[in-house]
N, C-alpha and C positions, 0 to 999 in steps of 0.2 A: 944230819943237822936238823934241829927243831925248826918248824916253819917260821916262828917269830924271829929267829936269828937269821934265817935266809932273807926275810923281808927287810930287816935292818941292814943286812949286807948289800942288798940291792940298792937301798936308799943311799947308803954311805958311798958306794962305788960310783953312783951318778954324781953325788956331791963332790967327790974327789976327781971326777972326770976321767975315770980309769975304764976305758972301753973293754980291755981284756978281763978285768975283774967283774964288770957287769955281765959279760957273756958267761963267765964261769958261774956266777951266782944264779943267772937265769937257768942254766943247765941243771944246777943243783935243785932249783925250785921245781923244775919239770921232773927230775928223778925222784924227788921227795913227794911228788903228788900234790904240791901246793896249788891251791886254786889260782889259775893264771890271772883272773880278774883282780883278785886281792893282791897278787904279786905286783901287778902293774899299778893299781891305784894306790896301794899302801906303801909300796917300795919305790919303784921307778919314778912314778909321778910326783911323789913327795920329795924325792931327791931333786928332780927337775925344778920343782917350785922353790926349793931352797936356793938354787943357783939363780933363778929368776928374781927372787926377792933381793938377793945380793946385788944383782944388776940394777934393779930399781933404786937401791940405796947407794949406788955409786961404788960398791965394794967389789964388783966383778965387771968385766968388760965384754964386748962382742965376741972376741976369740974364746973366752970361757964359756959363753952361752952356746957357741957353735960346737965346741968339743963335748960339752955336757949333752947337747941335743943328739950328737952322733952316738954317744954312749947309751942314751935313753932309747933311741931307735934300734940299736943293736939288741938291747935286751927285749924290747917289745917284739921284734922279729922272731926271736927264739920262743918266747912265751906264747905268742899268738899262733905259732905253727902247731902248738900242742892243743889249742883250744877247739872245742866243739862248736858247731854252728850256733847252738843255743847260747853258749857262753860269749861268743863274739857279738851276738845281738844284744845280750845283756850288758855288755861293756860300752855300747855306743850311746852317747848323749844326744847326738844328732849328726847330720851329715853336712859338711861344709865344702864349698868350692872356693879355692883361693888362687889369685893370680896377680901379676903386675900388668897394667894396661899397655896397649900397643904403643910403641915408641919409647918405652921406658925399660931400660935393661937392668935396673937395680933390683936385687932380690934377697939381700942378706936379711933385712928386717922381716920380709915376708916369710922367709924360712924359719925365723925365730918364732913368729906368730903361729906358723903351721905346727911347729913342734910343741908349743905350749897348749894349743888346742888338742893335739893328740894326747898330750900328757893329762889332759882333763877329760878324756874319754870321747872326744869327737872323732868321727871318721872324716879324714880330710882328703879331698881330691885336689892335687896341686898341678896346675897347668903351666907353672913356670913364669917366665917373664916375656914381655913384648907380645901380649896376647890380644887378638882382635876381639871386639865385643861380640860379633856374630859367633865366633868359636866358643866363647865363654857361655853364651846362652844355649848353644847346642849341647854343650857338655853338661850344663846345669840340668837340662831336660833329660838327657841320656842317663845321668847318674841319680836323678830325682833327689837333688840336694835340698836342704832346708834353708841354708844361708849362702849367699854369694858375697865373698870378700874381695874387693878390688882395690889395689894399692896404686897410687900415683906419686912418684917422688919428684916430679918436676911440674912447675906451673903450666908448662905447655902441654902436659899430658892430662891435667885435671879434667878437661872437658869430656874425656872418655868416660868418666864416672857418671856424668850427667847423661851421656849417650846410652849408657847401660840402662838407666831408669827409663829413658824415652823409648828404647827398643823393646823393653819388657812391656811397657804400656801399649805400644803399637801392636804388639803380638797378642795382647789381651791376656797376658800371663803374669802381670806384675804381682798379683795377689798370691801367686804360688811360692814366691821367694822373699825372704828378708834380705836386705842389702846393707852390708857394712862397708864403710870406706875409711881410708886412712892414707897417711903419707905426710912428710914434713911440711909441704905447702898447704895441706888441706886443713880446714877448720870446721868446728861444729856448725858455724853459720852456713858454710858452704854446703855441708851435707844436708842440713835442714832445707836450704834453698832449693836443692835439686831433688828433694823428696826421698832422701835415703832414710834408713831405719836406725842406723847406729854409727857412732864415731867414737873411737877410744884412743887414749894417749899412749898406752904401752901394751906389750904383749900380754901381760897379766890382766890388764884392763879389758883387752879384747876377749879374754876367756869369760870374764864376768858378763860382758855385753852379749856374748854368744849364748850364755846360759839364760839371760833375760829374754832374748829373742826366742829361744826354744820354749821358754815358759809361756810366752805369748802365743806361740803356735799351738801348744798343747791346750792352753786355756780356750783358745778360739775353737779348738776341736772338741771341747767339752770334757777334757780329761782333768780330773781333780788333782792329779799329781803334777800339774803344770808348774807350780811355783818351785823354784830351787829351794833347798833346805839350808844352804850355806850363805845366804845373803845378809847384808847388814840392813838395819831398819830403813836407811835412805834408799838402798837399792830396791827393797820391797816396795817402797813408796813410788819409785820410778816406774816399776812395771805395773803397779795398780793403776797409775795414771795413764800409762800406755794402753792398757786393756780397756779402760773406761773411755778412752778417746779424749780425755780432758787436757792432755798435753802431748806434744810430739816427743817421742823418745829419741833423743839425739845426745847421748850422754857425753859428759865433759870432753872428752877427747879420746882408731887404731893408728898410732904413729909408728910406721914400719921401719924407720931409721930417720931420725931428725938431723938437725944441723949441729947438735951438741957433740963436741969432741969425744965425750965419754961413750957415745953410741956410734961412733965410727963416722 
């Protein structure tokens, strides 16, 4: 089968949430010698974004996202198994640590955000739920991540997000990590108040914010390619302001599962 048809098959199989078809298409891609990075980015990831867009528009629901995510991950597992170390490095946008804070056992939304970040080329270390701040920081250092994403789904667990910032400050390593926060009770004002770097409203928005944060990291490191190439004018303005220090980047709103019936 021609490579372009395999790519379309990968995309369509994720959109239709057919895990078996995704696995078959991924194996066809490997057998045909299709570039796995292209297969993931142009096939699987685009299919996942279609489902995510439908979710944002109220035409798909949490169960659809979860099944599509499972299909996406199944395809990625097959394709990455065939990738060289060079290709794996080329595919990575940045490294993210994600978890739900201690005392909070909710993780459906966190899992959706994780999958969308993976679909956009981020390497994600998922610590799960009910995670202590000390453990999160230890793992962030161990895996040398770029961004820490901490979700709190109850008002009683929100202070753990502030504790993360404080613990990083006290350890003298706050500058090593960008911190993104979210959860239904969390607000942009809260994230700004505790000194966080980003807050987004949806899983798709979390991807945009992660790209902006990675751009800031690369710009700060003197890399010309820091700016993402797929941002709107307003998003470019946000990151220019962030880099220049003229405004705190705490974008509109990562809500990991809110109170809306549509989102579970």
